[in-house]
N, C-alpha and C positions, 0 to 999 in steps of 0.2 A: 537438420533439426527438423520436425513440426511440429512449432510449438503448440497451437490447432490443439493440440491432439488429448492434449493436458490442462487443466479445469484449474483455479486457486482454491482452495476453502477460508472459511472461517471455526478457529478450533476454538470459541471462547475459555472451555478446561482449559489448554493453555496460553490465552492473551496470545496469539499470532493467526495470524495469512497464512496456514502453505499451498506449497504450487514441489510434487512427488512428482520426479522425471526422472522413469527408468533406473527409482528408487533409491533415488539423491533427493534428499531432501533443503527444499529454498524455505527459506522463511522472510514474514514480515513484525517484529515482533509493538502490541503494543499495553496504553496502558484506556481503559475503561473506565469516564465519570461517569458516573447514572444522574448523579442531581443536574447536570447541564446539559445531560445525553453528544455528551463531548466523545472523541473517539483518540488519543494521541499515540501518532505515527511513530515507535522509537526506535529503529535498530531496525533495515537491511540486510539480510543476509543467504549471499548466495552463494554455490561449493564451490572448492576454485578449480573444479570441469567443469562445469555451466558458463565464467562469466564467459563476454565474449560475443553469445550469444546470444543476443537479447530476453535474457530470463527474469533480470529484475528490471523492468521491464512491465514486459510481460504479466508478476505478482503485481505490480508496483497501481497496475493498471487496473487489474478486477480487484485488488481490494479493491480505490477505490469507489470500482461503477461496487465494492457488495454494502460500502459504509453509504453511498446513494442513495439503494435501494434498500439499506435498513435505516435509512430514513436521521441517522447520526453527524452529527458536524467534525470535520475535522480540525482536525487545530497534528498540523506535520515540525517536526523534528527531527527523526534522521535525517541526513545530509542529502542517501542518494532522493529523493523521496520533493524536498523542496528541491534538489536541480533539474527533478521529474514536472513539478509543476509549472517553473517555469519555462517550460517547453509546453503547457499544456493545457491554456488557459481553460479549455472549455472545462475544466475540473474545480477553478477558483470559487463558485457558488453553495461548496462542499465546505470555508468556512468563513468564519465569520467577519467584521470590517475589517477589524483589525491587524487577523493576519491578511486578507486579502489584499492590506497597502504594504505589503512584503515582495507582492510580486509587480511592483508599478516601475 
């Protein structure tokens, strides 16, 4: 499966990042606190038929890239996102110092 052929989008109406692969939707749900410009990633859901193929990592990476582009502060609450951040220090600058300290 060539994951490069698919792209994650931000769907603010549903408060989630979406990655559709061959009609199967994977998502990262979030809440957004406008007053502090913070995006809280709360849950990652990948269809069982797509698990183990790198889909979850792709949607997290692309969601973090969107957060960076849109200039939001990241607050990682989803366990998969936290695990991803432990391996990808290049995204730690998206968090405030308190959240960054969780990864040191």
